[in-house]
Every structure is written in structure tokens, then in C-alpha cells.
C-alpha positions, 0 to 999 in steps of 0.5 A, a space after each residue: 343711241 349714245 356713243 357709249 352705247 355703240 361702243 358697248 354694243 361693239 364690245 359685246 359683239 367682239 367678246 361674243 363666244 365663237 359657238 354662238 355664231 356657229 349655232 346661229 348659222 346652223 339654225 339658219 341652215 335648218 330653217 332654210 332646209 325646212 322651206 325647200 319645196 319640191 314638185 307640186 308644192 310639197 315641203 321636203 322637210 315635212 315629206 321626210 318626216 312623214 316617210 320616217 314616221 311610216 317606216 319607223 319601228 315604233 308604234 304608229 299612231 295615224 291620228 297623232 301623225 295627222 296632228 303633227 302634219 297639221 302643225 306645219 300649217 298643212 290643210 287636210 286636203 294637201 295631206 291627202 292630195 299631195 303628201 300621201 301620194 308623194 310618200 307612196 312614191 318615195 316608198 316605191 323608189 326606195 324599194 327599187 333602189 334596194 334601200 328598204 325591203 318589200 316588208 317595209 313597203 307593205 307596212 309603210 303603205 298600210 300606214 299611209 292608208 291609215 293616215 288617209 282614213 284618219 284625214 278623210 274622216 275630217 273632210 267628209 261632206 255631209 250631203 243628202 243622198 239624192 238624185 242630183 249627186 254625181 254617182 262615181 265608181 272607181 275601178 282598180 282592174 284585175 292585175 293592178 295593186 295600187 290600192 292606196 292610189 284609188 283610195 286617194 282618188 275616192 277621197 278627192 271625189 267625195 270632197 267634191 260632193 260625189 257619191 263614190 263606190 270602189 271596185 277592187 280586183 273584181 271579176 268582169 262578171 261581178 263588175 258588170 253586175 255592179 254597174 247594172 245595179 249602181 248605174 254610175 254616171 262616171 267610171 274612173 279606171 286606174 292603171 299603172 302598167 302597160 301589161 294591164 291595158 288589155 284588161 282595161 280594154 275588156 273592162 271598158 267593153 263590159 261597162 259599156 255593155 252593162 247598161 243601156 246608157 253607158 257612163 262616162 269612162 275615164 282612164 288615169 294612173 301611172 300608165 299615162 306616162 308610159 303609153 300614148 294614144 290611150 283613149 283610142 287604144 282603150 275606148 275610154 271617153 277621157 284620159 286624165 291624171 285628175 279626178 276634177 277633170 273627169 268630173 268636169 268632162 262628165 258634167 259637160 257631157 250631159 250624162 248626169 244622174 239617171 237613177 232607175 
């Protein structure tokens, strides 16, 4: 570059309007904020967008929201496993902090459920139903209400190739009949509160008594952060926060598909 060119460039920089530098600074700041990553690898900017969408007073379109999130280079798996659960936690905390109403929480949760359904349809694995597939039952005991959480777990299990059924708030008699009929290899019980642990114990006893060969029983949920020694206290085979760990434990235990 010639000396004249350098002089011309410096001249342009000196004469540049002040607002250009301010704008550039703002753009850099926004881009930096969009890259902020919170726990588990979730990008805060995308999570904030998701929460605004499920709390919006406008018409909600789960398909459109899924496309928008995919536009941020997110996989469907990440949306199901990370963003939907994190958004649910934000809803709960916002209600505790009295920032939103219970009605807002209800609508937001229903919209997350709709988004989960839309995402799950894009990840369904077309596997033949045969005697080699792991049969899993996900149970939400009576007294628990975190339906979205167990649906996320069910979606994860299906992506792993499992055949999954879900039990919502069933009586112990009804659950016993289902276990006897379906003969699951693995039962995953979700519990969020200490107050429900007594029901969990009864549920475990009913499941074990329903068949000659008891399935592997796993316990998960928010209660894992509130109580200790839950394996001994409830009688389950494994206490874990992930569906993958439960499936691995079941596989290694040898209690694999055993149809009538």
C-alpha cells in the first residue's frame, strides 16, 4: 500500500462519525452476550428466547419455535435434553420469586409440552417391535405433578431404542395390573419431593410383587438433591439422574426382554 493510501485511510478513521464506533461496540457486546453459556452447555441467549416465547401473550406455534431454535444450530436432542428442562426450571423459579403467576406457569408448561411433542416427532426411531427391545415403564407416582419431566425422560429412552410406556398418577392396583401385563425390564420412578417418598416405597413394593421376575427399578428426580441413601430407604436397584445410566444398569444386570 502506498503512503498516500495510508494517509487516506487514517483520514477516513479520523473523520468517521462517532456513532459508528458506538454502534460497533454495541454489536460486539450483543454478540458476546449471545455466546454466554450457562451450566450444561445451554446458551443463555437462546434459553431467554425460549422462555419469552412460552410466556408470550401472542399465539404460540411450537413448530415455528422449534425451527427458530434449530436456526441457532441446535440439535433436536439438545432442545429436548437441555433447553426444555432448563426452561421449566426458569418457570418454577420465576413463580417462587413471584415474577409470574401460577397461570403463567401452567401455560408455559403446556407450551413446553407442545414443543417437546413437536421435537419428539422429528426424532422417532423406526425400529421393529420385537423381543430384543428393552421394555421400559416410566412412573410418576400419586402426589407428584411434574408431567413434563417424565415426558422428557420418555423421549430420551425412545431415542435409545427402548419401547416406552408412561404411568401418570395411577392407583397402586392399576399400576400392578399394568406391570403384570406389560412385563417391563426397567421401571423408572420419578420423585421431586420428600413428602412423596413413602408413596415411592409402596410403589416399589407393588411393582416387585406384580411379577415373578422383578424388573430393575430406578429412582430419579429432584428428590435426589434433597435426601440421602435413597436406594436403601426406597428399595430401588439404582438411584440416578440420567436415563442412560438406568438403561446401562439394566443391561448389565442381565434382566433383559422376557416376554410371555
